[in-house]
C-alpha positions as CSV (number, residue, x, y, z in Angstrom):
1,M,0.0,0.0,0.0
2,T,1.6,3.2,-1.2
3,I,-0.1,6.6,-1.6
4,E,2.3,9.1,-3.1
5,C,2.2,12.8,-3.4
6,F,4.3,14.8,-5.9
7,T,4.8,18.6,-6.3
8,E,4.6,19.5,-9.9
9,D,6.7,22.2,-11.6
10,D,3.7,24.6,-11.5
11,G,3.3,24.1,-7.7
12,S,0.3,21.9,-7.9
13,L,0.1,18.5,-6.2
14,T,-0.5,15.1,-7.8
15,I,-1.6,12.3,-5.5
16,Q,-1.3,8.7,-6.8
17,W,-2.6,5.5,-5.4
18,D,-3.4,1.9,-6.5
19,E,-7.0,2.2,-7.8
20,N,-7.4,-1.6,-7.4
21,N,-6.1,-1.9,-3.8
22,P,-9.1,-2.7,-1.5
23,I,-8.1,0.1,1.0
24,E,-6.7,2.7,-1.4
25,S,-9.6,2.3,-3.8
26,M,-11.8,4.4,-1.5
27,L,-9.9,7.4,-2.9
28,N,-11.3,6.6,-6.4
29,T,-14.4,8.6,-5.8
30,W,-12.8,11.5,-3.9
31,T,-13.0,15.0,-5.5
32,E,-10.3,17.7,-5.3
33,Q,-12.3,19.2,-2.4
34,D,-12.4,15.9,-0.5
35,F,-8.6,15.8,-0.6
36,I,-8.4,19.5,0.5
37,N,-10.8,18.9,3.4
38,A,-8.9,15.8,4.5
39,I,-5.6,17.7,4.6
40,L,-7.1,20.7,6.4
41,N,-8.8,18.4,9.0
42,Y,-5.5,16.6,9.6
43,C,-3.8,20.0,10.1
44,K,-6.4,21.1,12.5
45,E,-6.1,17.9,14.5
46,T,-2.3,18.1,14.5
47,I,-1.8,21.7,15.6
48,G,-5.0,22.2,17.4
49,E,-8.1,24.1,16.5
50,E,-7.0,27.5,18.0
51,E,-3.7,27.6,16.2
52,Y,-5.4,26.3,13.0
53,N,-7.9,29.1,13.1
54,K,-5.2,31.8,13.6
55,I,-3.4,30.5,10.5
56,M,-6.5,30.4,8.5
57,E,-7.4,34.0,9.5
58,Q,-3.9,35.1,8.5
59,H,-4.3,33.3,5.2
60,D,-7.7,34.8,4.5
61,A,-6.5,38.3,5.3
62,S,-3.4,38.0,3.1
63,S,-5.4,36.5,0.2
64,G,-8.2,39.1,0.4
65,Q,-10.9,36.6,1.4
């Protein structure tokens, strides 16, 4: 079981997995937003919700959102 993530020359990410693997095949139906949500949720769990919210507020302010 190997899920790999690559940074492309344009800065985008490519995630690859074995589409026939019983465990990894759950990703076959994920959308781009599903991957983004999974990464953001993991970040929130890892650094804590308070720190996560501070970072997101800074990001939103710097990106004009």
